[in-house]
Each structure stands twice: as structure tokens, then as C-alpha cells.
TORDREN-255438 format. One record per residue: residue in one letter; x, y, z of N, C-alpha, C, O in turn. Coordinates in steps of 0.02 Angstrom, whole numbers, plus 32768, in hexadecimal, padded with zeros to 4 digits. Layout:
aXYZXYZXYZXYZ ...
END
This chain:
m0F2C37E528F30F0937D128B60F123804287E0F1537F22843 k0F17384428910F1F3878285E0F61386E28390F65387727FC a0F96385C285E0FD6384F283E0FD3381028130FF2380E27DD i0FAF37DE28290FA9379F28030F8637AC27C10F9A3791278D y0F5037D527C30F2C37E427850F5A380627520F5A37F52717 s0F833835276A0FB03859273D0FE5382A27220FF7382D26E7 l0FFF37FD274D103237CD27361015379E27021035378F26D0 i0FD83787270E0FB8375A26DD0FAF377D269A0FB8375E2665 l0F9D37BD269C0F9337E2265E0FD537E726370FD537DF25FA v100B37F52659104C37FB2638106237B7261C107B37B425E4 v1057378226421068373F2629103E372F25EB1057371025BC a0FFF374225EB0FD4373625B10FEE375C25740FEC3742253C l10063799257E102237BF25461060379D252A106B379C24ED i10893781255610C5375D254010B13720251710CF371224E3 l108036FB252F106A36BF250B104C36D124C7105736AD2496 i1027370824C3100B371D2484104237292450103D37142417 a1077374C246610AD375A243710D3371B242510E6371223EB m10DE36EE2455110336B1244710DD3685241610FA366A23E7 v109C367E24211074365423F4106B367523B010723655237C g105C36B623B1104F36D82372108C36DE2345108936CD230A a10C436F52363110036FE2339112736BE2332114B36B62300 g11223691236311493653235F1124361B233C113636082305 a10F03601235C10CD35C7234110A535D8230210A535B022D3 l108536122300105B362222C71081364A229110663655225B g10BD365E229F10E63680226C10CC36C4225710D636D8221E m10AC36E822841092372B227210C53761228410B6378F22AA g1101375A22681136378A2276112637CF225D11393801227D a110537D4222410F43816220910C4383B223710C93878223F l1095381722551064383722821087385122C0107D388B22D3 f10B1382722E010D0383B231F110F38652314112638862342 g112C386322D91169388822CC116038C922A6118C38F322A7 v112638D12285111B390D225C10DA3930226E10DB396A2283 i10A2390E22671061392E226E1055394622B51043398022C0 i105F391A22E61052392D232C108139652343106A39942363 p10C33962233410ED399B234810D939DD232910DA3A11234B y10C539DD22E910AE3A1C22CA10703A3622EE106B3A7222FD l10403A0A22FB10033A1F231D10123A3923640FF43A69237A a10403A18238610513A2C23CA10703A7223CC105F3A9B23F6 v109E3A7F239D10BD3AC1239B10893AF7238A108A3B2D23A6 l105B3AE7235C10263B16234A0FFA3B2623860FEB3B602394 v0FE43AF123AA0FBA3AFC23E50FDF3B24241A0FC23B50243A f101E3B14242310463B382455104A3B832445103E3BAD2471 i105B3B93240710633BDA23F410213BFF23F9101D3C352417 v0FED3BE223DB0FAB3C0423DC0F913C0924230F793C3E2438 g0F963BD324490F7D3BD4248E0FA33C0524B90F853C2924E2 f0FE43C0824B2100E3C3624D90FFB3C7E24C90FF13CA724F6 v0FF53C8E24890FE43CD224740F9F3CE6248D0F943D1E24A5 v0F6F3CB824860F2A3CC7249C0F283CD524E70F073D0524FC r0F4A3CAC250F0F4A3CB725570F693CFA25690F4F3D1E2594 v0FA03D0B25490FC23D4A25580F963D8625430F923DB72568 v0F763D8125090F4A3DB724F20F0F3DBE25220EFB3DF72532 q0EF33D8725390EBB3D8A25680ED03DAD25A80EAC3DD825C2 w0F0A3D9C25C20F233DBD25FF0F303E0725F20F223E31261C g0F4C3E1525B70F5B3E5B25A70F1D3E8625A00F203EC225AD k0EE43E68258C0EA63E8D25830E7D3E9125C30E4B3EB425C5 t0E923E6E25F70E6D3E6F26350E753EB226580EAE3EC72665 p0E3F3ED526690E453F16268A0E663F1026CE0E573EE326F5 v0E943F3E26DB0EB43F43271D0EAC3F8C27340EDB3FB3272E p0E713F9E274E0E653FE4275E0E873FFB279E0E8A403727AB f0EA03FCD27C60EBD3FE028070F063FCB280A0F1B3F9C27E9 r0F2B3FEE28320F703FDB28410F6F3FA828790F5E3FB828B2 i0F803F6928690F7C3F34289B0FBE3F0E28A30FBD3ED128A8 p0FF73F3028A310363F0B28AD103A3EEF28F410263F102924 t10543EB228FA105F3E96293C10A03EB3295810D43EB02938 t109C3ECE299310D53EF229AF10E63ED629F410BE3EB22A12 c11213EE72A0B11373ED32A4E114C3F122A7411693F402A58 g113C3F122AB411543F482ADE11303F8A2AD310F63F8B2ABE q11533FBF2AE1113640022ADF111E40152A9A1143400E2A68 a10E1402E2A9610C840482A5610F340832A40110940AA2A69 r10FD40892A00112D40B829E5111C410029F510E8411929E0 k114841232A1A1145416B2A26110141802A4210E541B22A2B s10E6415C2A7210A741702A8F10AF41AB2ABE108341D62AC2 l10E841AE2AE110F741E62B0E114041FB2B02116941D12AF0 p114F423A2B0D119542512B0111C8422A2B2A1200421F2B14 m11B542162B6711E541F42B9211F841AF2B76122B41942B8A f11D041932B4811DD41512B2D11F741542AE511F941212AC3 k120A418E2ACD121841952A861254416C2A701259415A2A35 d1282415C2A9E12BD41342A8B12B840EC2AA212E940C82A9F k127D40D72ABA127640952AD6125940622AA5125D40262AB2 w123C40792A6F121C404A2A41125040252A17128540412A07 n12423FE72A0712703FBD29E112613FC3299712283FB82981 r12933FD32971128A3FE02929127C3FA1290112673FA628C7 l12883F66291E12783F2828FB12383F092915120F3EF228ED d122E3F09295611F03EEE297111B53F1C2963117D3F052957 n11C23F5D2963118C3F8D295F119F3FC4292E11A43FFE2942 p11A93FB428EE11C23FE728BE118D401C28B01152400D28A7 g11A3405A28AE11764090289D118440AE2859116340DE2845 t11B44092283511C640AA27F211C9407027C211CC403627D7 k11C8407F278111CD404B274F12104028275112143FEC2745 l1245404D27611287402F276712883FFC27A012A63FC7279B g1267400E27D812633FDF280F123C3FA027FD124E3F692813 v12073FA827D411E13F6E27BE120C3F41279212083F042797 v12343F5F276612613F37273C12913F0E2767129D3ED32759 g12AD3F2E279C12D93F0927C912B63ED127ED12D13E9A27F4 r12793EDF280412533EAC282612433E7227F7124A3E38280B m122E3E8027BA121F3E4C278A125D3E23277712593DE7276E f12963E45277212D33E21276012E33DEC279512F03DB22783 f12E33DFF27D412F33DCF280912BD3D9A281012CA3D622825 e127F3DAC280012493D7C2805124E3D4727CD12453D0C27DA v125E3D5D279112603D302757129E3D042758129B3CC9274A f12D73D22276813163CFD2761132D3CDC27A213543CAD27A0 l13163CF427DB132D3CD8281B12F43CC2284913013CAC2881 f12B53CC92833127C3CB4285C127F3CD328A1127B3CB028D4 r12863D1528A312923D3828E3125A3D2E291512673D242950 s121B3D2F28FE11E43D27292D11E33CE1294B11D13CD82985 l11F63CAE292411FB3C6A293F12353C642970122F3C4029A1 f126B3C87296312A43C87299112903CA329D512A83C8B2A09 r12653CD629D512513CF62A1312133CD62A3211FA3CED2A66 n11FA3CA12A1311BC3C822A2B11C93C592A6A11FF3C3E2A74 t11973C552A95119A3C2C2AD1115E3BFD2AD111293C0D2AB5 r11663BC42AF0112E3B952AF611183B912B3F11403B9B2B6D v10D83B822B4810BA3B7F2B8B10AC3B372B9C10913B122B73 e10BE3B222BD910B23ADE2BEF108F3ADF2C3210A03B072C5E l105D3AB42C3A10393AAE2C7910523A712C9F104E3A392C87 h106D3A7D2CDB10893A482D05105C3A3B2D41102D3A612D4E q106A3A062D65104339F52DA0104C3A2A2DD410813A492DDB g10183A352DF910193A682E2C0FD73A8A2E370FBF3A8C2E6F p0FB63AA52E020FD43AAF2DBF0FFA3AF02DBB0FEC3B1F2DE0 h102B3AF22D90104E3B302D8210643B312D3A10703AFE2D1A i106A3B6E2D20107B3B782CDA10C53B892CD510DF3BB22CFB a10E73B6A2CA5112E3B772C9911373B8D2C5111173B742C23 y11633BBC2C4811743BD62C0511BA3BBF2BF311E83BC32C1C s11C23BA82BB612043B902BA012113BA72B5911E43BBF2B37 s124E3B9E2B4312643BB72B02124F3B872ACA12453B4B2AD6 s12483BA22A8E123A3B792A5212763B792A23126D3B7529E6 k12B23B7E2A3E12ED3B842A1412FA3B4629EA13123B4C29B2 w12E93B0A2A0412F33ACE29DC12C73ACE299E12DD3ABB2968 l12893AE429A7125D3AE9296D12793B1B293B12773B0F28FE w12923B53295312AF3B86292712EB3B6A290112F13B7628C5 i13173B45292313533B29290313403AF928CB135A3AFE2894 f13143ACA28D913033A9728A712D83AB4286F12DB3A9D2836 a12AF3AE6287F12893B07284A12B93B2B281B12AF3B2B27DE l12EB3B4B2837131C3B6E280E13433B3C27E3134E3B4827A7 i13583B042801137C3AD127DB13513AB627A213693AAF276A f13123AA827B012E63A8D277D12DE3ABC274212E63AA82708 h12D03AFB274F12C23B2A271913013B3826EF12FD3B3C26B2 y133A3B3E270F13773B4D26E913903B1126C313A93B18268B t138B3AD526E013A03A9A26BA13703A8D267F13863A76264A f13303A9B268913003A95265213133AC4261A130F3AB325DF l13273B01262C133C3B3225F9137A3B1B25D5137F3B212598 v13AA3B0025F913E83AE725DA13D93AAE25AB13F43AAB2574 i13AE3A8025C0139C3A472594137A3A60255513873A47251E f134D3A90255D132A3AAC2523135C3ACB24F213573AC024B6 l138B3AF2250B13BC3B1324DF13EC3ADF24C114013AE72488 r13FD3AAB24E714283A7724CC14083A55248F142A3A45245F h13C73A4C249213A43A2A245C139F3A54241D138C3A3B23E8 m13AF3A94242113AD3ABF23E613E03AAA23B213DB3ABE2377 r14113A8223C614423A6B239414233A3A2362143E3A30232C f13E93A1D237413C639F12346139C3A182313138739FD22E1 f13913A59232013653A8022F6138A3AB722CF136B3AE122AF t13CC3AB722D313F43AEA22B1142D3ACA228B144A3A9822A0 e143E3AE7225214763ACF222914913B0A2200146D3B2321D5 p14CE3B20220B14FD3B07223D14E83B18228414C23B472290 v15013AF122B314EE3AFB22F915143B37231515513B392310 p14F13B68233215133BA2235015443B8D2386153A3B5B23A9 e157A3BB2238D15AE3BA223BC15943BA0240415AD3B7A242D l15623BCA241215463BCB2456152A3B87246915353B7024A1 f15063B67243C14E83B26244B151D3AF0245015183AC22479 v15513AF5242715873AC4242A15AC3AC9246C15B93A97248D t15BC3B07248115DE3B1224C015B43AFB24FB15CE3ADB2529 m15743B0924F915483AF4252F15453AA8253315433A8C256A d15443A8624FA15433A3E24FA15833A212518158139F1253F h15BC3A3F250715FC3A26252216013A32256D16173A072592 m15EB3A6D258415EF3A7C25CB15C03A5025F315CF3A3C262B d15863A4125D615553A1825FA156C39CF2600155639AD262E s159639B825D215AD397225D215F7396C25E41618393D25CE m1611399B260A1659399C2618166D3966264A16A93956264F f163D394A2670164F391626A0164738D12680161038BD266D q167F38AE2678167F386D2656166C383626881696380F269D i162C383426991614380126C715FD37C326A2160B378B26B7 l15DA37CD266A15C33795264115DE379D25FB15FF37CF25EB s15D0376D25D215E33772258B15A4376525611588372F2564 p158D3796253C15A837DB253715A138012578157F37EB25A7 a15C2383B257A15C6386225B81581387425D21554388525AC l157A38712614153B38822635153138CD2634155E38F32647 y14F738E2261F14E63929262114D5393C266914AB391C268A l14F7396F268214EB398526C614A3399E26CF148439932703 s148939BF269C144539D926A0141239A126A613DF39A826C8 s141F3969268513F03930268913EE391426CF13B8390426E9 a1428390D26EF142A38F3273314093923276413E4390E2790 l14163964275C13FA3995278B13AF399B2784138C39A327B6 i139539972747134D399F273F13283962275B12F039682773 l134839272758132938ED2778132538F527C312F238E527E2 v135B391027E1135B391C282913263950283C13013947286C a13223986281512F239BB282412AA39A1281C128039AF2847 l129C397C27E71259396027DD1248392F2815120F392E282D g12793908282A126D38D92862125A38FE28A1122D38E828C5 y127C393528B0126C395C28EC1226397A28E711FF39752916 l1217399928AE11D539B928A6119D398628AA1167399528C5 l11A9394A288F117539162891116D38FA28D7113538F228EF l11A438EB28F911A138D0293D11833903296D116038F0299D r11903942296111743976298D1127397529891106397C29BC r110D396C294E10C43969294610A739282962106E39262978 l10CE38F3296110B538B3297910BC38AA29C41092388929E3 l10F038C729E2110038B82A2810EE38EF2A5910E338E12A94 v10E9392D2A4310D739632A70108B39672A74106B39762A41 p106D395B2AAE102439562AB10FFF39952A990FCE39902A75 s101739CF2AAD0FF53A0D2A9A0FF83A192A4F0FC83A322A31 v10303A062A3010373A0E29E7100F39D929C30FEF39E72990 r1010399C29DD0FEA396629BD0F9F397429BF0F7B39622991 y0F87399529F40F4039A329FB0F2639D229C50EEE39CA29AD i0F4F3A0329B20F383A3529810F4D3A23293A0F3B3A46290B s0F7339EC29310F8B39DA28EF0F5339B828C70F2E398F28E1 q0F4F39CB28880F1E39AF28590F42398828220F7F398D281C p0F1D396127FA0F3D393E27C20F64396D27940F9639592777 a0F4C39AB278D0F6F39DB27630FB339EF277F0FDC3A0A275B d0FBE39E227C0100039EF27DE103039B427D4106C39BE27CE y1015397727D2103F393C27C9104E392E277F10853919276E f101D393B275510253927270E1062394626ED1088392126CE p106F398826F210AB39A226D110EC398726EE111D398026C9 l10ED3976272E11293959274C11373914272E116F3906271A f110438EA272A110D38A8270C111C38AE26C11144388726A6 l10FD38DD26A0110838E52658115038FA264A117138DD261F i1168392C266E11AE3942266311DE390B2679121339022659 l11CD38E626AD11F738AE26C211FB387A268B1230385E267E g11C3386D266A11C3383E263211ED385725F7120F382F25D6 i11EB389825EA121438B525B4125E38AD25C4128538992598 v127238BC260112B838B8261412D1387026121306386225F7 i12AA3842262E12C037FC263112C437DE25EB12F437BB25DB s129337ED25C0129637D2257C12D137EF255612F037CC252D g12E1382E2562131C384B2541135D382B2559138A38202531 m1361381C259A139E37FC25B413A337B4259C13DA379B2590 l136A37922594136C374E25791389374D253313B137212522 m1375377D250A138F378024C513DA378D24C313FB377C2492 r13F537AC24F7143C37BE24F51469378A251514A1377F24FF y14503768254A147D373E2572146E36F32570149C36CB2578 i143136DF2566141E3698256B141D3679252613FB369024F9 g14443644251E144F362524DD1411361624B4140D362F247B p13E135F024CD13A635DF24A4137C361B248E13573617245D f1383365224B31359368D24A5137F36C4247F136236F7246E k13BF36B9247313E736ED245213CB36FC240C13B336D023E9 t13D1373C23FA13B4375423BB13EA377423901418379323AA d13E5376B23501414378A2321140937D6232013D637EE2307 l143937FB233B1431384423411432386622FD1412389A22F4 m1455384922CD14563867228A14113862226913FB38902246 a13EF382A227513AB3824225B137B3854227E134E3870225F v1386385E22BF135D388F22E4136938D522C9133A38FC22C1 k13A938E522BB13B93927229F13983930225B137F3967224C e139738FD22331377390121F2132C390E21F9130F393521D3 l130C38ED222A12C538F7223412B6393E224D1289395F2233 t12DB3955227F12CE3997229C12DC39CE226A12B739FF2268 m131139C82242131F39FB221012E939FC21DA12D83A3221C0 g12CE39C221CA129739C0219A125939E321B612343A042191 l124D39DB21F7121439FE2217121D3A49221511EE3A6E2207 v125A3A60222312683AA8222412613AC521DE12483AFD21D6 q12783AA121AB12773ABA216612353AAA2142122F3AB72106 f12043A8F216611C23A7E214A11C83A4E210F11A13A5220DF s11F83A21211311FE39EB20E2120B39AA21091240398C2103 p11D93996213211E5395F216111ED391B214011C9390B2110 t121B38F5215A122438AF2147123238872186124E38A121B6 v121E38492186122B381E21BF125E37E921AA124B37B7218B p129E37F421B912D237C521A212CE378321C812B1377F21FE d12ED375021AB12F1370F21CC1324371222041351373C2205 g131C36E62233134D36E1226A1339370522A9135E370422DA i12FE372522A912E6374722E612BA3716230C1287370022F2 g12CE3707234912A836D72370126936F4238F125E3731238C a124136C923AD120236DF23CC120E370C240811E437352419 t12483704242A1256372E2464125837772452124137A22478 f127337872418127537CD2402122F37E823F812203820240B f120337C023D911BF37D723CE119937E0240F116D380B2415 v11A837B62441118B37C0248411A2380324A0117A382A24BA h11E3380F249A1200384E24B311E0388A248F11CC38BA24B0 l11DB3887244E11BF38BE2427117538C72435115C38FF2437 f11513890243E11093894244C10FD38B4249010CF38DC2497 l112538A324C2111D38C12505112C390C2502110B39342523 v115F391F24DB116E396624D21133398924B1112139C124C4 s11153969248010DB3987245E10A03990248E107E39C3248C v1095395E24B8105F396324EA106D399D251A104039C1252C l10AC39A5252D10BE39DD255A10B13A20253810993A4E2559 l10C03A2524F810B33A6424D410683A7324D010543AAC24D8 v10403A3F24C40FF83A4A24C00FDB3A5B25050FAF3A85250B y0FF53A3B25380FDC3A45257C0FF13A8925990FCD3AA525C3 f10293AA2258310473ADD25A110193B1A25A510103B3525DC p0FFA3B31256E0FD23B6F25720F943B6B259D0F783B9E25B0 f0F7E3B2E25AE0F403B2625D30F4B3B10261B0F1D3AF9263D s0F883B1726330F9A3AFD26750FBD3B33269E0FC53B6C2688 k0FD13B1F26DA0FF63B4C2706103B3B5D26EB105C3B8B2702 l10523B3626BA10933B44269C10943B88267910C93BA2266A m10593BA5266C10563BE6264B106E3C1F2678106D3C592664 h10853C0E26B510A43C4226DE10E33C5D26BC10FD3C9226CF l10FC3C38268A11353C51266311253C952643114F3CC22643 g10E83C9C262910D43CDC260D10AC3D07263D10AE3D442639 g10893CE6266B105E3D0B269910833D3526CB10693D6826E1 v10C13D2226DD10E53D48270F10F33D8F26F710F83DBD2720 f10F83D9926B511063DDC269B10C73E07269910CB3E442693 l108C3DE8269D104D3E0C269710283E0F26DA0FED3E2226DB s10483DFB270F10273DFB275010273E42276D105D3E5E2779 p0FEB3E5F277A0FEA3EA3279510053EA827DC10153EDE27F4 t10093E6F27FF10273E71284210733E76284010933E812873 r108F3E6E280410D83E7027FC10EF3EA927CE11243EC627DA n10C93EB9279A10E33EE6276710CA3F2E276D10D03F55273E l10AD3F4027A710953F8427B110BC3FA527EA10C83F85281E p10CF3FE427E210EF4008281A10BB401A284F10824028283F n10D04019288D10A3402928C410A6407528D210C8408B2900 d1082409B28AA108340E428B1103D410128BA1030413A28A8 s101040D928D80FCB40F028DF0FC5412B290E0F9641532908 r0FF54133293D0FF2416B296C101341AA294F100E41E0296C e103341A32917105341DD28F8102E41F528BB102F423128AB k100C41C728990FE841D9285C0FA041C028600F92418C287E h0F7441E728420F2E41D2283F0F2341AC27FE0F2F41C627C7 h0F0D416E28030F02414327C90EB6413E27BD0E93411C27E1 e0E9F4162278A0E59416227790E46412227550E69410C2727 n0E0F410427690DF840C827480DDC40DA27030DA840FB2700 p0DFD40C626CC0DE540DA268A0DA440B826760D8540CC2644 w0D8E4085269C0D504062268B0D15407C26B30CDE406026AF n0D1F40B126DB0CE640CD27010CB240EA26D10CC44107269E y0C7440E126E10C3E40FD26B80C15412C26E50C1641252722 p0BF1415C26C70BCA418B26F00B95416727190B70413C2700 v0B93417727590B64415827870B34418E27A10B4B41C227B9 k0AF34182279D0AC241B027B80AB841A128020A9C416D2814 f0ACF41CF282C0ACC41C428740A8941DA28900A6C420B2879 h0A7141B528C10A3541C828E60A4941CD292F0A50419B2951 t0A51420A29470A6C4215298A0A38420429BF09FC41FF29B2 y0A5141FB29FC0A2441ED2A3409F742292A4209BC42202A53 q0A1142672A3A09E842A22A4609AC42A32A17097442B32A2C a09B8429229D80980429029A8094F425929BA0912426129B4 y096A421F29CF093E41E729E3091341FB2A1F08D741EB2A21 e0932421E2A50090B42322A8B08D742662A79089F42642A94 d08E842952A4D08B742C62A38087A42A62A18084242BE2A20 e0886427029F4084F424F29D1082542252A0107E9421B29F4 n0842420C2A37081F41DC2A62081C41F22AAB081141C82AD7 r082742322AB9082B42472AFF07EA42392B2507EC42202B5D e07B242492B080773423F2B2A076741F52B3B075241E52B72 v077641CA2B0C076D41822B18079E416A2B4D078C41412B77 m07DB41842B4D080C41702B7E07F841862BC4080041602BF4 v07DE41C42BCA07C841DD2C0B078E41B42C25078D41A22C60 e075F41A42BFA0725417B2C0E073B41362C24071C41182C51 a0770411B2C05078940D82C1807B740DA2C5407CD40A62C6B g07C641172C6E07F1411D2CA8083B41192C980864410F2CC5 l084D41212C59089341202C4608B341642C50089241972C44 p08F141672C67091241A82C72091F41CB2C30093041AB2BFE v0918420C2C30092642352BF50956426C2C09095642832C42 e097E42822BD909AF42B72BE7098D42FB2BE909A343272C0F k095A43062BC2093843462BC008F0433C2BD708CB43142BBB p08DB43612C0B089743582C25086243662BEF086E438A2BBF l082843472BFA07F2434F2BCA07DA43972BC707C543AF2B92 e07DC43BC2C0107C544022C0207EE442D2BD407D344592BB2 e083044212BD2085B44492BA7084844402B5F084944702B38 k083544042B4D082043F92B0907E0441F2AFB07D8443B2AC5 t07B1441F2B2D077244432B24077D448E2B1D076144AE2AF1 e07A944A92B4A07B844F02B4707D945022B0407C945352AE6 e080544D82AEE082644E52AAE07F444E32A7607F6450C2A47 a07C744B22A7B079544AC2A45076744E92A45075845032A0F s075045022A820726453D2A85074B457B2A6E072F45A72A4D g078D457D2A7F07B545B62A6807BC45B62A1D07BB45EB29FD d07C2457B2A0007C6457729B80785458D2997078545AE2963 e074B457A29B7070A458F299B070145DA299E06E845F9296F t071745F929D90711464229E0073A466629AC07244697298F s0777464E29A107A2466D296F078546662929078C469228FF d0764462D291D0744462428DC070A465428D306FF466F289C d06E14661290A06A94690290706C146D728FB06A346FC28D4 n06F746EA291E0713472D2915072B473728CD0723476C28B0 a0749470328B307614707286E07294711283D072F4735280D e06F046EE284B06B746F5281E0698473B28220682475627F0 k069647572861067A479B286906A447CE2844068947FB2824 k06E847C72849071347F62826070747F327DC0709482627BA e06FB47B727C206EE47B1277B06AC47D32769069847D3272F 
END
């Protein structure tokens, strides 16, 4: 049901754009106003989340490590792993590089399965790692490819990327390899949440919604490129996007409702991004379990937020309540007689002091 709710929501968003931009002719709303608002919300929301994370106190070194703690004993000084358990800033940079660009922790991840017997089996998560890698990199390629609609003249990098992505002449116009791969990756990620019981149990609507939303963006984009009734005039799209970039927006004729559906879904994704799990794009760089060196055994890290604390020791507590504790039968470290002798000794010394005066 959680997946159905998310699917219904995405279908409702598609219908809103189709009716609003198509039947009601509100092209300016869906082509200009909503995209501007979406970009504004995305930028402000992204910055606010990053600033909030940056201001969060991290008084302790809490990096997640594997294996031997760094240099705990001389005999282990060459056994620590400089990527799993970095003790220097350079090691942290290496760890972050492989984490961000190759998803190293996901590559090394294992999943646990309970079988009849009962017995527990551990298996690899390499398929998840492969399709996650495909999804993220194809999404990046598609994003960079679309930059040719927002630049004039178009940089050679974007032109080359567009040619390389469409080098296989499967359809007319040529099929983008990134479009086909991202559909496969999204299909795997979605089926994994639907068919694997342990994953389906912990999945929430917030896990399904971005998958259906991105799937809707990809499919609507492919419809505009390959399917006759949905094809869109790319020159008119270029005119609209360049007007948005130059803050002189116009909505030219010849843009069908499919484009406004595509643009509206992209706008929804931009608005949704800062308030969702998708913010791991920025959060991975601010995670103290990843971006701190594990040097707690080599350096003393003082908590800068410590405040003076007035301590009340047990010895002082017992001195104040020794008689009551003895009467109640509670054990005491110092016998009551010692306290009496000390008190009488203190009185004698006070009397001697008074006589001398």
C-alpha cells in the first residue's frame, strides 16, 4: 500500500500538469513561475540544511572504523587500514573520495538472511552496489546533457557528451544510452523494495515516492523524444529555457503538454530534494562518521562545549550523612568513631589556638 500511495501521488502530479498546462492553458504558471519557485526552494533549502549540519556540535571523534584501532599497540602499528581507519586528514580525503565516487561502503556491505533451521546466512550486496552506481552516474550524465538547453553557445563538453551518449543508432532519433540504463537501474531499485521482504518491511512512502517521481521524469522525457504524438519542438524548448536563464521568460508556441509535465515533475523533485533522504548528496560530506580521522588514541580532543561542573564527592556526602547512614545500617568507608576523634581533635586545636591568642 505504501508503494501504491506514492504511485497515486505521482500520477496526480502528472494529471495536474496535463490539465493545467494543456486544457486550461496555464503555460506561464507551469513553464515560468513554478520552475523559478522550485529552484529558489531548492537553493535555500539546500543551504539551510547544510548550515544546520555544519553548526551541529560534534564534540567527540566518532568515525566508523573496521578492524584494528589505529596504533593502539606497537605490534599493530602497520596493521591499520589507511582507508577503513584513517588517522590523518589525507587518509580521510582518500576515504571520502572512494565513498563519494565509488560507494565503497556499499561495495563492502553484506546482507543477512534467516533460513529454515533456523540458521543465518550472509551474502554479498554487489548487485545493489552495481545498480546504485549505474543510477547515480547515468543521472549525472543526463543532468549534464541537459545543460545544452541552458547555454549558448553550447560548451564542447556538453556537445561531446551528447554525441557519446547517443552513439548507438537503435532508434530514430538515436537512443540515449543513459536513458536506457537509468530505466534499468530504477526498475531494479523499485523491484528490490517491492519483492525483498526485509526491504519491503522497512520501506516507507518516502522511499517509493522519489523512485516513481524520477521514473516519471525519465519516461516523460523519452516520450518527448521518441513517440510521435508526444514529440516536442526542441527549438521552442531551448527558447523557453534560455529565457528562464536570462530572466526574460517567454512561453513560445509549439510546446506540448508533455513538456510541461516533464518540467513540473522536475520542479517537484527540486522542491522535495532538500527535505528528503536525497539530501545525502550534501550530507555525506558533513557526516562525522566519515569525515573525521580516527586519532582519539593519539590526541586528546577536549570538548569545547564543556562547562564548569561543581562536583559533590562521595567522601563529602558520607561526611555529611555518616551518622544517619550508621543508624540505618548502611556501610560506610570511614567509621563513625574516626569522625568523632577528628572532630574532638579539631576542637582541641581550636582551644589551643584561642589560648595562644
